[in-house]
Structures are given as C-alpha cells and as structure tokens.
C-alpha positions as CSV (number, residue, x, y, z in Angstrom):
1,M,95.7,131.2,91.1
2,G,95.6,131.2,94.9
3,G,92.5,130.2,96.8
4,K,90.9,128.3,99.6
5,I,91.1,124.5,99.8
6,T,87.6,123.1,99.4
7,A,88.4,119.4,99.0
8,L,91.2,116.9,99.2
9,V,90.3,113.8,97.3
10,V,92.5,110.6,97.1
11,Q,92.9,109.6,93.5
12,K,91.1,106.4,92.5
13,R,93.9,105.0,90.4
14,N,96.7,105.9,92.8
15,K,96.0,105.9,96.5
16,E,99.3,107.6,97.2
17,R,98.2,110.8,95.4
18,V,95.6,113.4,96.3
19,N,93.7,115.9,94.1
20,V,93.6,119.4,95.6
21,Y,90.6,121.6,94.9
22,L,90.7,125.3,95.3
23,D,87.4,127.3,95.5
24,G,85.5,124.2,94.2
25,E,87.8,123.6,91.2
26,F,90.6,121.1,90.7
27,A,93.9,122.8,91.1
28,F,96.7,120.2,91.1
29,G,97.7,116.7,92.2
30,L,99.9,116.2,95.3
31,A,101.7,113.3,96.9
32,L,99.8,111.9,99.9
33,I,102.9,112.6,102.1
34,E,102.5,116.3,101.4
35,A,98.7,116.4,101.1
36,I,98.2,115.2,104.7
37,K,99.8,118.4,105.9
38,L,97.0,120.4,104.3
39,Q,93.4,120.8,105.5
40,K,90.0,122.0,104.1
41,G,89.5,125.7,104.5
42,Q,93.2,126.5,104.4
43,Q,94.1,129.5,102.2
44,L,96.9,129.0,99.7
45,D,98.6,131.9,97.8
46,N,100.6,131.5,94.6
47,A,103.9,131.1,96.5
48,D,102.3,128.2,98.6
49,I,101.1,126.5,95.4
50,E,104.5,126.7,93.7
51,R,106.2,125.4,96.8
52,L,103.8,122.4,97.0
53,K,104.3,121.7,93.3
54,A,108.0,121.7,93.7
55,L,107.8,119.3,96.6
56,D,105.4,117.1,94.6
57,E,107.9,117.0,91.7
58,I,110.5,115.7,94.1
59,E,108.2,112.9,95.3
60,V,107.3,111.9,91.8
61,A,110.9,111.9,90.7
62,H,111.8,109.9,93.8
63,E,109.2,107.2,93.0
64,H,110.5,107.2,89.4
65,A,114.0,106.6,90.6
66,L,112.9,103.8,93.0
67,N,111.2,102.1,90.1
68,Y,114.3,102.3,88.0
69,L,116.4,100.9,90.9
70,S,114.0,98.0,91.4
71,Y,115.3,96.1,88.4
72,R,118.9,96.0,89.4
73,P,121.5,98.2,91.3
74,R,122.4,101.3,89.4
75,S,125.3,103.8,89.5
76,V,124.7,107.4,90.6
77,E,125.2,108.6,87.0
78,E,122.8,106.0,85.6
79,V,120.0,107.3,87.9
80,R,120.9,110.9,87.1
81,R,120.7,110.3,83.4
82,N,117.4,108.4,83.7
83,L,115.8,111.3,85.7
84,R,117.1,113.9,83.2
85,Q,115.7,111.9,80.3
86,S,112.3,111.3,81.8
87,K,109.3,112.4,79.9
88,K,108.2,114.2,83.0
89,K,111.0,116.7,82.5
90,F,112.2,117.0,86.1
91,S,114.1,120.2,86.9
92,E,117.9,119.9,87.6
93,T,117.2,121.0,91.2
94,T,114.8,118.1,91.6
95,V,117.2,115.6,90.0
96,E,120.0,116.5,92.4
97,T,117.7,116.6,95.4
98,V,116.5,113.0,94.6
99,I,120.1,111.8,94.1
100,E,121.1,113.2,97.5
101,R,118.1,111.6,99.1
102,L,118.9,108.2,97.6
103,E,122.5,108.5,98.7
104,R,121.6,109.4,102.2
105,S,119.2,106.4,102.4
106,G,122.0,104.0,101.1
107,L,120.0,103.2,97.9
108,L,122.7,104.8,95.8
109,D,126.3,103.9,96.7
110,E,129.0,104.3,94.0
111,A,131.5,101.9,95.7
112,A,128.9,99.3,96.4
113,F,127.7,99.5,92.8
114,A,131.2,99.0,91.4
115,R,131.7,95.9,93.6
116,Y,128.3,94.5,92.5
117,W,129.2,95.1,88.8
118,V,132.6,93.3,89.1
119,E,131.2,90.4,91.1
120,N,128.2,90.0,88.7
121,R,130.5,90.0,85.6
122,S,132.8,87.5,87.3
123,Q,130.0,85.1,88.0
124,F,128.1,85.3,84.7
125,K,130.3,86.9,82.1
126,P,134.0,87.1,83.1
127,R,136.0,89.7,81.3
128,S,139.3,91.6,81.6
129,A,140.1,94.5,84.0
130,R,140.3,96.7,80.9
131,A,136.8,95.8,79.8
132,L,135.4,96.2,83.3
133,R,137.0,99.5,83.7
134,Y,135.6,100.7,80.4
135,E,132.1,99.5,81.4
136,L,132.2,101.2,84.8
137,R,133.5,104.5,83.4
138,Q,130.6,104.4,80.9
139,K,128.3,104.2,83.9
140,G,129.9,107.3,85.4
141,V,131.8,105.5,88.2
142,S,134.9,107.2,89.5
143,D,138.4,105.7,89.0
144,P,139.0,105.3,92.8
145,A,135.8,103.3,93.1
146,I,136.6,101.2,90.1
147,Q,140.1,100.5,91.4
148,A,138.8,99.4,94.8
149,A,136.2,97.1,93.3
150,M,138.9,95.4,91.1
151,E,141.5,95.1,93.8
152,D,141.2,91.3,94.1
153,L,140.5,90.6,90.4
154,D,142.7,87.8,89.0
155,E,142.5,88.2,85.2
156,E,144.0,84.8,84.4
157,T,141.4,83.1,86.6
158,E,138.6,85.2,84.9
159,A,139.9,84.3,81.5
160,Y,140.1,80.6,82.4
161,R,136.5,80.5,83.7
162,A,135.3,82.4,80.7
163,A,136.9,80.0,78.2
164,Q,136.1,76.9,80.2
165,S,132.4,77.6,79.9
166,R,132.8,77.3,76.1
167,M,135.3,74.5,76.0
168,H,132.7,71.8,75.4
169,R,131.8,73.4,72.1
170,Y,135.2,72.4,70.7
171,A,135.5,68.9,72.3
172,Q,136.2,67.4,68.8
173,A,138.1,70.3,67.3
174,D,141.7,70.2,66.2
175,E,144.2,72.3,68.0
176,E,144.2,75.1,65.4
177,T,140.4,75.5,65.5
178,F,140.4,75.1,69.3
179,R,142.9,77.9,69.9
180,K,141.5,80.2,67.2
181,R,137.9,80.1,68.4
182,L,138.5,80.3,72.1
183,G,141.3,82.8,71.5
184,D,139.0,85.1,69.6
185,F,136.4,84.8,72.3
186,L,138.8,85.8,75.1
187,S,140.2,88.6,73.0
188,R,136.7,90.0,72.6
189,R,136.4,90.0,76.4
190,G,139.4,92.2,76.5
191,F,142.1,89.7,77.8
192,S,145.7,90.3,76.8
193,Y,147.6,88.0,74.4
194,S,149.8,86.6,77.1
195,I,146.9,85.7,79.3
196,V,145.0,84.2,76.4
197,R,148.0,82.1,75.4
198,T,148.5,80.8,79.0
199,V,144.9,79.9,79.4
200,L,144.7,78.2,76.0
201,D,147.8,76.1,76.8
202,Q,146.2,74.9,80.0
203,L,142.8,74.2,78.5
204,W,144.3,72.3,75.5
205,E,146.1,70.0,77.9
206,E,142.9,69.5,79.9
207,K,140.9,68.8,76.7
208,N,143.4,66.1,75.6
209,A,143.3,64.5,79.1
210,Q,139.5,64.7,79.2
211,Y,138.8,63.4,75.7
212,E,141.7,61.1,75.3
213,P,140.3,58.0,73.5
214,A,140.3,54.8,75.5
215,P,142.6,52.0,74.4
216,N,140.8,49.4,72.2
217,N,143.2,46.5,72.5
218,I,142.3,44.9,75.8
219,N,142.6,41.3,76.7
220,L,140.2,39.2,78.8
221,D,142.1,40.1,81.9
222,G,141.6,43.8,81.3
223,E,145.2,44.5,80.4
224,V,146.1,46.7,77.5
225,T,148.0,44.8,74.8
C-alpha cells in the first residue's frame, strides 16, 4: 500500500482535513495538523501510513470529544463512554490518549466537574446529598472528589429552597394537602424525613403569615373593631 505522495489536497467540506494521494490515487484523509508535516514526492511505506492513520484517529477523536464538551462540562467517565460508543469505533489506545490530552489541557478535571454539578443542582434543582452522590457516581466521579464538592452543602437550606420554589402552588391549600404535596416532592429529591418535617413546619408558618386574610371590620379611622 506504500507509495509516493503525488498530491495533498485540502478537503472542500472541511478545511481542517487533507486528502493524501499516493501514486496518483486517493489513499487516505489526514488532519491538517499532521498533513503539513508531509510534502509531495515523499515516499511512504506501510508503517508510515499506519502511523499517520493512528495519529489521525487521535485528532478525529479529540475533535469529537471537544464537540461533546461544548454543550456542558463533562466528567472524565462521560467523555470516555462517549468516545467508546462513537460510531467511528475509536481504539482503546486512542480513547485513553485523548482523555490524557484533555486532562493535561485542563478541559477535563474531575474535581472541577463535581463542583460544577453540585453548584448547578443547587441553583436550579436543589436535592439531597444522597441524591447528588448517586448522580455523580453514575457519572464515574470518585468518592473523594464527590466529598470535596459537597463539603459546604447544607441540606436543610437546599430542601428549603427546593420547596419554596413550589410553595406558591399551594397558596390556598389546607395544611394536610400542603404538607403531603411538598413532602412528597422533597422526598423525591432525596431529603430525609427529619429535614422534610423541619422545612415544612417553617414553610407552613410562612404561608400562614403571607396569606393571612386581612381584617374586614375596619372603622373610618382605620382601626380594627
């Protein structure tokens, strides 16, 4: 399969890739970053070609991973699984090489990802430490990184914020309905019975204070009679 490079042509649809022609015939595609190291007239043997294809696979996998990371931060294991499941069928060597490359560049950081996940949940969907721990383990994050990320987590505060965001739905509800609906909601978020009870006691008092009906027996001087 070896031969002499007769042309190096930048692809029309992707300017970052080059078509390599050997002895006048298309041989393979190559990332521009690798193709610029070649020149017309250069002789390639089979070993050269296999080496170039392996390097190209790494570049393709790296671009694939960068695209995956562009939507939101990912855990190391999420990226690894995504690469392994790609239709391009990257080799295990390529997958691990890309993971190491991303870690060196700071684009993959397990501790930073764990902190991001906890902070994001706290801001938009507060939940218990148990639920957060489960989610992060599912994403392949190590226990030390999880523990560090949740070091300052206050579950009672998280439960209060979660329930408060739904409190308006039950402005006219009786106490039984109020406690049942919000209690079930907090339980689904993984909060313990004791925390749920404490938070519901506080919110029930706040609800009564906020929605307490105004007195309707007021005289002309503004005094309640």
